[in-house]
C-alpha positions in Angstrom: -75.9 -51.9 -15.4 -75.2 -49.9 -12.3 -73.8 -53.1 -10.7 -71.0 -53.4 -13.2 -68.4 -50.6 -12.8 -66.8 -51.5 -16.1 -69.9 -51.0 -18.1 -70.4 -47.4 -19.4 -73.5 -45.6 -20.6 -75.5 -46.7 -23.7 -74.8 -45.3 -27.1 -78.1 -43.5 -27.0 -77.4 -41.8 -23.7 -73.9 -40.8 -25.0 -75.4 -39.3 -28.1 -78.1 -37.5 -26.1 -75.4 -36.0 -23.9 -73.6 -34.8 -27.0 -76.8 -33.4 -28.4 -76.7 -35.6 -31.5 -79.1 -38.4 -30.8 -81.9 -37.1 -33.0 -79.6 -36.5 -35.9 -78.3 -40.1 -35.7 -81.7 -41.5 -35.3 -83.0 -39.7 -38.4 -80.1 -40.9 -40.4 -80.6 -44.5 -39.3 -84.3 -44.3 -40.2 -83.5 -42.9 -43.7 -80.8 -45.7 -44.2 -83.4 -48.4 -43.3 -86.0 -46.9 -45.6 -83.6 -46.6 -48.5 -82.4 -50.2 -48.0 -86.0 -51.5 -47.8 -87.0 -49.6 -51.0 -83.9 -50.9 -52.8 -84.6 -54.5 -51.7 -88.3 -54.2 -52.8 -87.1 -52.8 -56.1 -84.8 -55.7 -56.5 -87.5 -58.3 -55.7 -89.9 -56.7 -58.2 -87.1 -56.2 -60.8 -87.7 -52.4 -60.9 -84.8 -50.2 -62.0 -84.3 -46.7 -60.8 -85.5 -45.4 -64.2 -88.6 -47.6 -64.0 -89.3 -46.4 -60.4 -89.0 -42.8 -61.6 -91.4 -43.4 -64.5 -94.0 -45.1 -62.2 -93.7 -42.3 -59.7 -94.0 -39.7 -62.4 -90.8 -38.1 -61.3 -87.1 -37.8 -62.4 -84.3 -40.3 -61.9 -82.6 -37.6 -59.9 -85.4 -37.6 -57.4 -85.3 -41.4 -57.1 -81.6 -41.1 -56.4 -82.4 -38.7 -53.6 -85.0 -41.1 -52.2 -82.5 -44.0 -52.2 -79.6 -42.0 -50.9 -79.3 -42.6 -47.1 -77.4 -39.4 -46.8 -80.0 -37.2 -48.4 -82.4 -36.0 -45.7 -84.4 -33.7 -48.0 -87.0 -36.2 -49.0 -90.7 -35.7 -48.1 -92.9 -38.3 -46.5 -95.2 -37.9 -49.5 -92.3 -38.9 -51.8 -91.5 -41.9 -49.7 -95.1 -42.9 -49.7 -95.3 -42.8 -53.5 -92.1 -44.8 -53.8 -93.3 -47.4 -51.3 -96.7 -47.7 -53.1 -94.9 -48.4 -56.4 -93.0 -51.3 -54.9 -96.0 -52.6 -53.1 -95.3 -51.3 -49.7 -96.6 -48.7 -47.3 -94.8 -46.1 -45.1 -95.9 -46.4 -41.5 -95.0 -43.7 -38.9 -95.8 -43.7 -35.3 -94.9 -41.7 -32.2 -93.6 -43.7 -29.3 
């Protein structure tokens, strides 16, 4: 990259310089999880109301789980939702 004077920094380095990298990474992770849960629900023909019933929670809570802009969802809630659709949540530090 240093050999090409027309190529700038990476998006990650730019966001890090701006102090917003972690915020954007967290949002991206939540978007992917919400999308994966939605796809798993579609594959298993589970509605939001059905997911809420199987999770023993409210439809409003399911809406929060599936909303990529809502960051106030606990890991435990994500694990319960994943279990209902036959998946697991896996976290790792890298």
